[in-house]
Wavefront OBJ file of the C-alpha trace (Angstrom):
o trace
v 83.248 93.489 64.549
v 85.746 90.729 64.328
v 89.390 91.279 64.633
v 91.547 88.968 62.650
v 95.268 88.900 62.923
v 96.807 87.930 59.727
v 100.477 87.283 60.067
v 102.487 86.175 57.205
v 105.542 84.644 58.833
v 108.206 82.633 57.184
v 109.442 79.327 58.572
v 112.274 80.836 60.549
v 110.009 83.405 62.197
v 107.399 80.746 62.952
v 110.095 78.596 64.608
v 111.264 81.594 66.656
v 107.704 82.397 67.783
v 107.096 78.731 68.611
v 110.367 78.550 70.579
v 109.429 81.730 72.455
v 106.008 80.266 73.220
v 107.555 77.041 74.519
v 110.064 79.073 76.583
v 107.307 81.215 78.091
v 105.198 78.122 78.849
v 108.222 76.396 80.418
v 109.063 79.542 82.445
v 105.486 79.823 83.708
v 105.473 76.104 84.579
v 108.704 76.410 86.564
v 107.941 79.775 88.173
v 104.370 79.158 89.265
v 104.097 75.381 89.696
v 107.391 73.540 90.209
v 109.267 76.134 92.310
v 106.417 76.604 94.832
v 106.109 72.825 95.178
v 109.822 72.473 96.015
v 109.748 75.484 98.338
v 106.755 74.056 100.165
v 108.484 70.666 100.408
v 111.611 72.291 101.888
v 109.490 74.285 104.338
v 107.689 71.110 105.426
v 111.019 69.305 105.874
v 112.296 72.142 108.068
v 109.102 72.018 110.134
v 109.408 68.263 110.449
v 113.024 68.547 111.622
v 112.020 71.218 114.148
v 109.191 69.033 115.441
v 111.561 66.053 115.693
v 114.003 68.151 117.735
v 111.138 69.281 119.961
v 110.063 65.665 120.446
v 113.591 64.618 121.392
v 113.772 67.501 123.890
v 110.361 66.610 125.317
v 111.414 62.972 125.738
v 114.583 64.119 127.521
v 112.574 66.384 129.808
v 110.151 63.546 130.506
v 113.030 61.267 131.480
v 114.453 64.008 133.731
v 111.032 64.400 135.308
v 110.765 60.666 136.016
v 114.262 60.659 137.551
v 113.322 63.615 139.765
v 110.079 61.921 140.786
v 112.027 58.776 141.744
v 114.526 60.820 143.780
v 111.658 62.659 145.457
v 110.032 59.369 146.422
v 113.336 58.039 147.790
v 113.755 61.245 149.811
v 110.202 60.990 151.176
v 110.852 57.419 152.243
v 114.115 58.486 153.881
v 112.389 61.248 155.821
v 109.610 58.856 156.847
v 112.195 56.435 158.314
v 113.579 59.093 160.652
v 112.741 58.642 164.309
v 110.022 60.951 165.634
v 111.425 64.240 166.946
v 114.649 63.902 164.931
v 117.040 66.837 165.196
v 120.420 67.110 163.522
v 122.139 68.332 166.685
v 120.968 65.374 168.773
v 121.798 62.916 165.988
v 125.390 64.212 165.730
v 125.787 64.265 169.507
v 124.514 60.673 169.850
v 126.729 59.494 166.964
v 129.743 61.181 168.578
v 129.085 59.169 171.744
v 128.685 55.919 169.764
v 131.909 56.408 167.796
v 133.977 57.635 170.738
v 134.686 61.180 169.535
v 132.477 63.010 172.036
v 135.458 64.009 174.210
v 137.125 65.622 171.157
v 134.259 68.037 170.464
v 135.319 71.675 171.046
v 132.024 73.168 169.941
v 128.799 72.453 168.094
v 126.975 75.426 166.545
v 123.460 74.649 165.290
v 121.634 76.919 162.863
v 118.640 76.654 160.571
v 117.151 78.437 157.592
v 113.415 78.211 156.979
v 112.221 77.478 153.432
v 110.005 80.216 152.025
v 107.275 78.119 150.406
v 108.050 74.542 151.369
v 107.403 74.583 155.109
v 110.682 72.705 155.637
v 113.874 74.098 157.090
v 117.512 73.478 156.337
v 119.191 72.548 159.589
v 122.989 72.921 159.885
v 125.489 72.097 162.576
v 129.081 73.242 162.475
v 131.312 71.381 164.859
v 134.983 71.344 165.718
v 136.809 68.227 166.806
v 140.280 68.679 168.312
v 142.897 66.058 169.044
v 141.132 63.304 167.106
v 142.942 60.468 165.345
v 142.239 59.594 161.738
v 140.500 56.282 162.510
v 137.979 57.912 164.853
v 137.360 60.681 162.307
v 136.732 58.166 159.529
v 134.374 56.204 161.777
v 132.423 59.368 162.650
v 132.194 60.561 159.034
v 131.125 57.096 157.917
v 128.342 57.144 160.512
v 127.143 60.535 159.258
v 127.184 59.727 155.558
v 125.715 56.238 155.864
v 122.903 56.997 158.256
v 119.364 56.629 156.970
v 118.521 60.092 158.293
v 119.247 61.979 155.056
v 122.251 63.826 156.544
v 125.206 65.088 154.475
v 128.602 66.561 155.234
v 128.611 69.885 153.392
v 132.080 71.091 154.398
v 135.125 69.474 155.955
v 138.387 71.107 156.993
v 141.220 68.986 158.392
v 144.500 70.276 159.849
v 147.282 68.680 161.894
v 146.921 69.344 165.607
v 150.596 69.745 166.467
v 154.103 68.663 165.561
v 154.915 64.994 165.147
v 151.720 63.523 166.563
v 148.987 61.834 164.564
v 146.150 63.932 165.940
v 143.966 66.207 163.835
v 141.855 69.305 164.239
v 138.665 69.064 162.177
v 135.829 71.466 161.387
v 132.744 69.789 159.920
v 129.574 71.349 158.605
v 126.686 68.901 158.426
v 123.196 69.648 157.143
v 119.820 68.100 156.533
v 116.257 69.114 155.811
v 113.852 69.003 158.720
v 110.100 69.468 158.608
l 1 2 3 4 5 6 7 8 9 10 11 12 13 14 15 16 17 18 19 20 21 22 23 24 25 26 27 28 29 30 31 32 33 34 35 36 37 38 39 40 41 42 43 44 45 46 47 48 49 50 51 52 53 54 55 56 57 58 59 60 61 62 63 64 65 66 67 68 69 70 71 72 73 74 75 76 77 78 79 80 81 82 83 84 85 86 87 88 89 90 91 92 93 94 95 96 97 98 99 100 101 102 103 104 105 106 107 108 109 110 111 112 113 114 115 116 117 118 119 120 121 122 123 124 125 126 127 128 129 130 131 132 133 134 135 136 137 138 139 140 141 142 143 144 145 146 147 148 149 150 151 152 153 154 155 156 157 158 159 160 161 162 163 164 165 166 167 168 169 170 171 172 173 174 175 176 177 178 179
């Protein structure tokens, strides 16, 4: 059995049906072909931008890593240049004798904190210098900071040691890493 649709449409109705057919075809084309293509393109652009940002971050981290590696190597070389049996206390005491401030030392308090996983320890010495002039203090601090023994002044407190004279009272905390 054949089914035959016999429509007798006038020109205006045929134009309307044709326009509706073109509209439906255009709608289907846009909805199911063009829109997904543009959405996929936008999604790929977003992914690309995210990957570019990740690459920039990775390059930055790589540069930071190289800088840290260089600093680590410099530190290793500095520790290797230390004399055998180096201790912070003896270094500061010897430097005080060389710079002429040994007679101004009121006290030297050594302490150390062992590193949990590294096997190294942070060695500290707090010392008080009384009745020291500014030139001797500068000479002593210069000797500490410019030694090749990887020693740093962590804290420094300076007060006048009396009325009218040029002498100072100084508390210094110096530290280094010892193996």
